[in-house]
N, C-alpha and C positions, 0 to 999 in steps of 0.2 A: 699351564697344562693341567688337564684334569687328572686327578690321581684315582687309584682304584684300591678297594678293600673288599673283603668278603668274609662270610662265616662258612666254615667247612664242617661237614659232619654227615652222618647217615643214620636214619633219614634226616632231612633238613627242611622239608616243606613247611613244618609247623613253627619254625623259628621266628621269634619276635625281634631278633637282633637287627634285621634290616629296617624295621620301623623305628627302633630306638636310635640307631646310628643316623638314619636319614633325617630325622627330626633335629638331632643335635647339630649336624653339619649345616642344615638350612639356617638354624638359629645363629650359628657361629659365622655364617657367610663364607664357608670354605668349600672348594670344589672337589669333593670326594664322592665317587660313585661306589655304593656299597651294595653287594648282592649276596645271595645264598647259593652255594654250590655243593651238590651232593657228591661226596668223596668217601669211599670205603677205605679201610686200613690197607688193603692190597693195592689200591690205586693211588695212595698218598704219595709214594716216591715219584711216580711218573708225573703226577700233577705238579709237585714241587719242582721237578726238572723242567716242566713246560713253561714255568714262569721265571726261571733263573735268567738273570740279566735283563729282565723287563723292568725298567726303572719307573714305570707308571704305578707300580704297586707300592703302597705305603704300609699295609698291615693286613693280618688275617686274624679272625676270631676262630677258635678251635673248640668244637664241642664233641660229644661222644660219637663214635668210639675212638677218637683220634688223639686224645690228650696225652697219652703215654707215647704213642708212635711218633708224634711230631717232634719229640726230643731228638730223635735221630736225624731229623731233616733240617735242623737249624745250625748255625755256625757257633752260637754261644747261648747259654742260658743264664739269666741274671735273677737276683732277688730270690723270693720264696721258691720259684720253680727249680732253681739250682739244687736246693736241698730236697725237694719233694720228688724230682724226676717226673713231674707232670706239669704240662703247660697248657694254657688256653689262649695264648696271645703270641703272635709273631709280629715283630716290628721290623721294617726294612730300613736300615740305617746306613748312611754313607760315611765311610771312614777311610781317609787317605786314598780316595779314588776307588775304593772297593765298596760293593753293596753287601752289607752283612745282614743276615737273617737272625734276629735276636729273639729268644723266647722268654716269656714272662708268665707268671700265674697271677691273674687279677681276681680269681675266684676267692682267694683268702680274704682280700679286702672287701669283696662283695658280701661275703658271709658276715664278717665282723661288723660292718656298718649296718646291715639290715637287722641283725639281732640286738645290737646295742640300742638302736632306736626303739626296739620292742620292750626294753626294760629288763633284759636278762640279768640275773644275779651275778655279782662278782664271784670269781672262782667257782663257776657252776658245777653241780653234779651233772655230768654230760654223757650223752649216748648218741651214736651214729647208726643209722640203718643203711646197710649196704657197704661193700668194701672196694668199689671200683675207683676210677680216677678222681671223681669229685670228692670221694671220702678222704683222699689225701689232703685236699685243701681244707676240708672240714676239720681234720685233726689239727692242722696248723692253726686254724682259726680258734679252735678250742684252747690251744696253748696260749694264743694272744689274749684271750679273754680271761686267762688265769686258772683254767682247769688244770688239775694235777693228774687226773686219770680220766680215761674215756673207755666206755664199753662199746664195741662194734658188733652189731648183730648181722649175721650173714646166713644165707642158706647153705653155702659151701665154704668151709673154713679155708680151703685151698685157694679161694679167690679174694682173700683179704690182704694180699701182698702189698698193694699200694698204700693202704691204711697203716700197715705194720711198718713199712719203710719210712713213712712220714713221721710216725711216732718216734722212731729211732733218731731221725734227723733233727727233730725239734726238742727231743728230750722230755716226752710225756709218757706216762705209764698207760699201757693199752691192753685190754683183754678182748680176745675174739670169742664170741658166744653164739650159740645157735639161735636162729630166728624164732624157733619155737618158744624161747624163753623171753622174747621181747615184750610181749603185751604186759605181763605182770611187772616186768622190770622197769619199763619206761613210764608207766602210768603216773608216777609222782616225781619224775626227773625234772631238774631245773631247765635243761636245754636239750632238745632232741633235734637232730638234723637228719631228715630222710633224703638219701641220695638215690632212691629207687626211681626207675623210669615210671611214666604214667601208668596208673592202675596196678602196678606191681605190689603196692602195699595194701590193696583192698582186703585181702584175707586177714592181715594184721589189724586193720581197722575194725573188721567184724569181731575179732577177739577183744579188742579194747572196748567196743560198744557193749559187750556183755559184762564188763566190769563196772562196779559202782564208780561214780565221779570221785576223783581224788584230789581236786585242786591242782590240776596239771600246770606245768610251767610253760615255757616257750617252745613251740614247734616251728622249725623252718622246713618246709616241704619244697625241695628244689623243682619238683615236677609242677608245671603250671598250665598244662593243657591235657584234659579238661580241668577247669577250676570252678568251685573248690573241689579238691580231691576228697574222696571218701575219708581218708585219714584226717584231713584238715577239719572236715565236718564233725567227726567224732571227737577230736581233740578239743575243739571249741565248745562242743556240747558238754564236755567234762569240766568246763571252766577255765581252759587254758587259752593262751594267746597264740595266734597263728600268724606267721610271717609267710606271705606267698613267695614262691620261687621267683616270680616275676620281679619282686623287689630286689632280691639278690642279683638277678640278671641285670637290672638297671644299674646298680651300683658298680658291678664289675665292668659293665659296658662303659660307664663314665670314665673309668681309668683307661680303658682301651682308646676311647675317643681322644683323651688328652694326649696319649702317646702317638696315635696316628696323625693327629692334626697339629700338634704342638701348641694348642690353645688351652687356656684355662676353662674348666667346666664349672660354672658357677650355678647359683640357685635358679637363675632364669633358664639355663640350659636343662637342668634337672626337671624343671616344671614342664617344658615341652616334651621331654622324653617320657615323663609320666603320662601326659595327655595322649601321646602317640599310641600307647598300649592300654589306656583306660585304667591306669594305676593311680589310686588316690594319693595325693601328696600329703605326707605326714606333717602336722603342725606342731612345733615345739615351743 
């Protein structure tokens, strides 16, 4: 029987997840049909009700703005998602005749893997741009990488709740700072993760461009369309290393694919995933 999986979000037409998942399932030889479905926060409960009891579903990828709202729609949250209150993955699991919807957060692993390969320093001096759902995973990833403190730069301090809750959950010191201070503060930082949507960091990029090159560290910009972002171009121009958001997406998708299919995701599968979205494979 063919199984089904999908990525949910709004908007969703730009998503690269269908290409990544389809390439992996073809390589693995498993019959999983993966699609993209536009779902708003308001429509999420009705959508989840509509697929309740349909045992053809094996998993859901969850993107913005649904990562916090989905927590209320699952039966259980495991792993990092349970501490963060933010999930990007739902796995349909059979348990004693019941179909459970189990939430996970694979963004943390996606961030850690992508920046480790970029050579980020141990216990990095760290900063995050933006305070939404993805920032929670970024905080947890900073903790895994050994950072003891992280600065979070936001336009509105009242919207940094996800990042603050994550810091409390994992036990890392966090300071919420205004975005107006970001340019001069992050220019020499070891690791910066931008969780802003596409083009939202363009004004910050312009401020950075006006500063002298400072031997910047590693920037992970989770926005990947259009690419390179203006922020990535300026960062690289200042001598820094840029990790595209597409690489993070690929590593978090690999963990989803493992959970949805029950198959190992080896180097050969990673290769076809990279090829499906034009992502160069790193050589180590």
